[in-house]
C-alpha positions as CSV (number, residue, x, y, z in Angstrom):
1,X,15.9,-17.6,-17.2
2,X,12.6,-19.2,-16.3
3,X,9.6,-18.8,-18.5
4,X,5.9,-19.3,-17.9
5,X,2.7,-19.6,-19.7
6,X,0.9,-16.4,-20.3
7,X,-2.7,-15.8,-21.1
8,X,-4.1,-14.7,-24.4
9,X,-7.3,-12.7,-24.4
10,X,-10.4,-12.8,-26.8
11,X,-12.2,-9.7,-26.4
12,X,-15.7,-8.2,-27.1
13,X,-16.8,-5.0,-26.4
14,X,-20.0,-3.7,-24.7
15,X,-21.1,-0.4,-23.6
16,X,-18.4,0.6,-21.1
17,X,-17.1,-3.0,-20.6
18,X,-14.6,-4.8,-22.0
19,X,-14.2,-8.4,-21.1
20,X,-11.0,-10.7,-21.7
21,X,-11.3,-14.5,-21.4
22,X,-8.3,-15.9,-20.1
23,X,-6.6,-19.0,-21.7
24,X,-3.1,-20.5,-21.5
25,X,-0.6,-19.5,-24.5
26,X,2.9,-19.3,-25.2
27,X,5.8,-18.2,-22.6
28,X,6.7,-14.8,-21.6
29,X,9.7,-13.1,-20.2
30,X,9.7,-10.5,-17.3
31,X,12.1,-8.0,-18.9
32,X,11.7,-4.5,-20.0
33,X,9.7,-3.8,-16.8
34,X,8.5,0.1,-16.1
35,X,6.9,-0.3,-12.7
36,X,6.1,-2.5,-10.0
37,X,3.4,-2.8,-7.1
38,X,3.9,-4.9,-3.7
39,X,0.8,-6.6,-2.2
40,X,0.0,-9.8,-0.3
41,X,-1.7,-11.6,-3.6
42,X,-2.3,-15.1,-2.0
43,X,-3.0,-14.3,1.7
44,X,0.0,-16.2,2.8
45,X,1.4,-13.5,4.8
46,X,4.3,-12.4,2.3
47,X,4.2,-9.7,-0.1
48,X,4.1,-10.5,-3.7
49,X,4.6,-8.4,-6.9
50,X,2.7,-7.1,-9.6
51,X,4.5,-5.5,-12.7
52,X,3.8,-3.4,-15.7
53,X,6.0,-3.9,-18.7
54,X,7.1,-1.3,-21.1
55,X,4.8,-2.6,-23.5
56,X,1.8,-2.3,-21.2
57,X,1.3,-5.9,-20.1
58,X,0.4,-6.6,-16.5
59,X,2.0,-9.7,-14.9
60,X,2.5,-10.9,-11.4
61,X,4.5,-13.2,-9.0
62,X,3.7,-15.1,-5.9
63,X,6.9,-16.7,-5.2
64,X,9.5,-14.1,-6.6
65,X,10.5,-16.5,-9.1
66,X,8.1,-17.1,-12.0
67,X,5.6,-14.5,-13.7
68,X,2.1,-14.9,-14.8
69,X,0.7,-12.4,-17.4
70,X,-2.9,-11.1,-17.0
71,X,-4.6,-10.8,-20.5
72,X,-3.3,-8.6,-23.4
73,X,-4.9,-5.4,-22.3
74,X,-2.2,-2.9,-22.0
75,X,-1.9,-0.4,-18.9
76,X,0.4,2.7,-17.9
77,X,0.2,1.5,-14.1
78,X,-2.0,-0.4,-12.0
79,X,-2.7,-0.3,-8.2
80,X,-3.9,-2.9,-5.6
81,X,-7.0,-2.9,-3.5
82,X,-9.9,-5.2,-2.1
83,X,-12.6,-3.8,-4.6
84,X,-15.3,-6.4,-3.7
85,X,-14.4,-6.6,-0.1
86,X,-13.8,-10.5,0.0
87,X,-10.4,-10.1,1.7
88,X,-8.5,-10.8,-1.5
89,X,-6.4,-8.4,-3.2
90,X,-7.8,-7.2,-6.8
91,X,-6.3,-5.1,-9.3
92,X,-7.3,-1.8,-11.1
93,X,-5.1,0.1,-13.6
94,X,-5.1,2.9,-16.2
95,X,-4.9,1.5,-19.9
96,X,-2.8,3.2,-22.5
97,X,-6.0,4.5,-23.9
98,X,-6.6,6.1,-20.3
99,X,-9.8,4.1,-19.3
100,X,-9.8,2.4,-16.0
101,X,-10.1,-1.3,-15.9
102,X,-10.0,-3.6,-13.0
103,X,-9.6,-7.2,-12.0
104,X,-10.9,-9.2,-9.3
105,X,-9.2,-12.4,-7.9
106,X,-11.3,-15.5,-8.7
107,X,-9.3,-17.5,-6.2
108,X,-6.2,-16.8,-3.9
109,X,-3.4,-15.6,-6.3
110,X,-5.6,-16.3,-9.6
111,X,-6.8,-13.6,-11.8
112,X,-9.2,-13.9,-14.8
113,X,-10.8,-11.1,-16.3
114,X,-10.3,-7.2,-17.1
115,X,-13.5,-4.9,-17.0
116,X,-13.7,-1.4,-17.9
117,X,-15.1,1.0,-15.3
118,X,-17.0,3.8,-17.0
119,X,-15.7,6.0,-19.7
120,X,-13.8,8.8,-18.0
121,X,-10.0,9.2,-18.8
122,X,-7.5,9.1,-16.2
123,X,-3.9,10.2,-15.8
124,X,-3.4,8.8,-12.3
125,X,-5.1,6.5,-9.7
126,X,-4.8,5.2,-6.2
127,X,-7.0,2.8,-4.2
128,X,-8.6,4.3,-1.0
129,X,-10.9,3.3,1.9
130,X,-13.6,6.0,1.6
131,X,-16.1,3.9,3.4
132,X,-14.1,3.5,6.5
133,X,-14.4,-0.4,6.6
134,X,-10.8,-1.2,6.5
135,X,-10.6,-2.4,2.8
136,X,-9.3,-0.5,0.0
137,X,-12.2,-0.9,-2.1
138,X,-12.7,2.5,-3.8
139,X,-10.6,4.3,-6.2
140,X,-9.8,7.8,-6.9
141,X,-8.2,9.2,-10.0
142,X,-7.1,12.4,-11.8
143,X,-8.8,12.8,-14.9
144,X,-7.4,14.2,-18.3
145,X,-8.7,17.7,-17.0
146,X,-6.8,17.1,-13.9
147,X,-9.7,17.2,-11.5
148,X,-10.1,14.4,-8.8
149,X,-12.8,11.9,-9.4
150,X,-13.8,9.2,-7.0
151,X,-16.0,5.9,-7.5
152,X,-17.9,4.6,-4.4
153,X,-17.9,1.0,-6.2
154,X,-15.2,-0.1,-8.4
155,X,-17.6,-0.9,-11.5
156,X,-18.6,2.7,-11.5
157,X,-22.4,1.8,-11.4
158,X,-22.9,4.7,-9.1
159,X,-21.2,6.9,-11.2
160,X,-17.9,9.1,-10.8
161,X,-18.1,12.1,-8.6
162,X,-15.8,15.3,-8.8
163,X,-14.1,16.2,-5.7
164,X,-14.1,20.1,-5.6
165,X,-12.8,22.5,-8.1
166,X,-9.2,22.3,-7.6
167,X,-7.0,20.7,-10.3
168,X,-4.3,18.1,-9.2
169,X,-1.1,16.4,-10.5
170,X,-0.9,13.5,-8.0
171,X,-2.7,11.6,-5.1
172,X,-1.7,10.0,-1.8
173,X,-4.2,8.1,0.8
174,X,-3.6,8.9,4.3
175,X,-5.3,8.5,7.6
176,X,-4.9,12.4,9.0
177,X,-7.8,12.3,11.3
178,X,-6.7,8.9,13.0
179,X,-10.0,7.7,12.1
180,X,-8.9,4.0,11.8
181,X,-8.8,3.9,7.8
182,X,-6.8,5.7,4.9
183,X,-9.8,7.6,3.7
184,X,-8.2,11.2,3.7
185,X,-6.3,12.5,0.7
186,X,-3.3,14.4,0.2
187,X,-2.4,16.0,-3.2
188,X,0.0,18.0,-5.2
189,X,-2.1,20.8,-7.0
190,X,-1.1,22.5,-10.3
191,X,1.3,24.9,-8.6
192,X,3.1,21.9,-6.7
193,X,1.8,22.7,-3.3
194,X,0.6,19.9,-1.0
195,X,-3.3,20.2,-0.2
196,X,-5.2,17.8,1.7
197,X,-8.7,17.1,2.8
198,X,-10.5,14.6,5.6
199,X,-13.4,14.9,3.5
200,X,-13.6,13.9,0.0
201,X,-16.5,16.1,-0.6
202,X,-15.3,19.0,1.4
203,X,-12.9,21.6,1.4
204,X,-9.0,21.4,0.6
205,X,-6.4,23.0,2.9
206,X,-2.7,23.8,1.9
207,X,-0.1,22.3,3.9
208,X,2.8,24.9,4.4
209,X,4.8,26.6,1.7
210,X,7.0,23.9,0.2
211,X,6.4,22.8,-3.5
212,X,6.7,19.0,-4.2
213,X,7.7,16.4,-7.0
214,X,6.2,13.6,-4.6
215,X,4.4,13.1,-1.4
216,X,4.1,9.9,0.8
217,X,2.1,9.5,3.8
218,X,4.1,7.8,6.9
219,X,3.1,6.8,10.4
220,X,5.4,8.4,13.2
221,X,4.7,5.8,15.9
222,X,7.6,7.4,18.2
223,X,5.6,10.7,18.1
224,X,2.5,8.9,19.6
225,X,0.6,8.6,16.4
226,X,-1.7,5.8,15.8
227,X,-2.1,6.0,12.0
228,X,-0.5,7.3,8.9
229,X,-1.2,10.9,9.8
230,X,2.2,12.5,8.8
231,X,3.8,13.2,5.3
232,X,7.3,12.9,3.7
233,X,7.9,14.2,0.1
234,X,10.6,15.4,-2.3
235,X,10.5,19.1,-2.7
236,X,11.5,21.1,-6.0
237,X,15.2,21.2,-4.7
238,X,15.1,17.3,-4.5
239,X,15.4,17.2,-0.8
240,X,13.4,15.0,1.5
241,X,11.3,16.9,3.8
242,X,8.7,15.5,6.3
243,X,6.2,16.9,8.9
244,X,4.2,15.3,11.6
245,X,1.6,18.3,11.6
246,X,-0.2,18.0,8.3
247,X,-0.8,21.9,8.6
248,X,2.7,22.7,7.4
249,X,5.8,22.5,9.5
250,X,8.2,20.7,7.2
251,X,11.7,19.6,8.4
252,X,14.6,18.6,5.9
253,X,16.3,15.2,6.4
254,X,19.9,15.4,5.2
255,X,21.6,16.8,2.3
256,X,20.9,13.9,-0.2
257,X,19.1,14.8,-3.3
258,X,16.4,12.0,-4.4
259,X,14.3,11.2,-7.3
260,X,11.7,8.7,-5.5
261,X,11.1,7.9,-1.9
262,X,9.0,5.4,-0.3
263,X,7.8,4.9,3.4
264,X,8.9,1.6,4.9
265,X,9.6,-0.1,8.4
266,X,13.0,-1.0,8.9
267,X,13.1,-0.9,12.6
268,X,10.2,-3.5,13.0
269,X,8.2,-1.2,15.5
270,X,5.1,-1.8,13.1
271,X,4.9,1.6,11.8
272,X,6.1,2.9,8.5
273,X,8.2,5.7,9.9
274,X,11.5,4.9,8.1
275,X,12.3,6.1,4.4
276,X,14.0,4.5,1.4
277,X,14.9,6.5,-1.9
278,X,16.5,6.4,-5.0
279,X,19.2,9.3,-5.2
280,X,20.1,11.3,-8.0
281,X,22.8,8.7,-9.1
282,X,19.9,5.8,-9.1
283,X,21.3,4.1,-5.9
284,X,19.0,3.0,-3.1
285,X,19.6,4.8,0.1
286,X,17.4,4.5,3.5
287,X,17.1,5.9,6.8
288,X,15.7,4.8,10.1
289,X,15.3,7.9,11.9
290,X,14.4,10.9,9.5
291,X,17.3,12.9,11.0
292,X,19.4,12.7,7.8
293,X,21.6,9.8,8.3
294,X,21.1,7.8,5.1
295,X,22.9,4.4,4.2
296,X,23.5,3.0,0.6
297,X,22.0,-0.3,0.0
298,X,24.2,-2.5,-2.3
299,X,25.4,-1.2,-5.8
300,X,22.5,-1.8,-7.9
301,X,21.1,1.2,-9.5
302,X,17.2,1.8,-10.0
303,X,14.5,3.8,-11.5
304,X,11.6,2.6,-9.3
305,X,11.4,1.3,-5.8
306,X,8.7,-0.1,-3.3
307,X,8.6,-1.5,0.2
308,X,7.2,-4.9,1.1
309,X,7.2,-8.0,3.5
310,X,8.8,-10.5,1.2
311,X,10.0,-12.8,4.2
312,X,6.6,-12.7,6.0
313,X,8.1,-11.4,9.3
314,X,5.4,-8.7,9.6
315,X,7.5,-5.8,8.9
316,X,7.4,-4.0,5.7
317,X,11.2,-3.8,5.7
318,X,12.3,-5.5,2.5
319,X,12.7,-3.7,-0.9
320,X,12.1,-4.3,-4.5
321,X,12.8,-2.3,-7.7
322,X,13.1,-1.8,-11.3
323,X,16.9,-1.4,-12.0
324,X,18.4,0.6,-14.7
325,X,18.3,-2.5,-17.1
326,X,14.5,-2.9,-16.5
327,X,14.6,-5.9,-14.6
328,X,12.8,-6.6,-11.3
329,X,15.1,-7.1,-8.3
330,X,14.4,-7.4,-4.6
331,X,16.4,-7.5,-1.3
332,X,15.4,-8.9,2.1
333,X,16.3,-6.8,5.3
334,X,16.9,-9.7,7.7
335,X,19.1,-11.7,5.4
336,X,21.8,-9.9,3.4
337,X,20.1,-6.4,3.0
338,X,21.9,-4.9,-0.1
339,X,22.1,-8.4,-2.0
340,X,19.9,-7.7,-4.8
341,X,18.0,-10.7,-6.3
342,X,16.6,-10.7,-9.7
343,X,13.0,-12.0,-10.4
344,X,13.3,-14.0,-13.5
């Protein structure tokens, strides 16, 4: 197993801010991972991975071989975005104390400090492009009272604003109005119905009568869509359903039951209109047509899954996940799909 230096933090607390100075220290091992995120951290045209360990530490890899740890702040999960609009991927996350902290890239593939954003407490978080600039520089979260709050700047200097009076369980960003950026929201409310808005300060509309465990935005290019205007999700019966009409006409895709689902681009048409998922036996299945023909990918079993472009071919047709032994593994669609490689 490969080991690399990790980073120890000396901290000092100011009002609404915790700053973490980074130095090189002892090696760490990328084991006991709870979740991962795929994004291009060093602008080389290939997706990289960010992981959160079960202990709460955040680490990342830009070569799918070695890991670097970012500080000693502890998190429940992280998201990626371009929070200062400098064309570099930054990180934000919810700490184990439920506060939001963010970390900007000082250089391509190099992170330095974690800074706290306000004093609200959150249970869920996504990055989103509220300004329509093409950069996901904003964050929306569900606070500890289940209300959706959003900040127009990552530091929260302009304050956190409440989006209506509804209460929610989870959030997904989409481009429902085909406006050119993912600045619309689809959420699962407290009754597990899907509701959506194209104006974060406006009204929320219910999407059909299905009730959901998970919702993802998808781009159905074959239906003439130009953006992620459609939705796929896992309903309460654990079947995958999808709609190309957000107002609520949902279609079941096959008879398999799933725990998680992710939007991918296996057919290379430039649109994330295919799906991969973890079934109830924890195997990974995928479909390229949404009609219900699912195929198994290898014999590994997983608890979480993301799609990415790890070989730089321009399509998010590769997969990475956390297996049942809490190790990160990935497989490349064009070379031995289903052969899973462990990221040490």
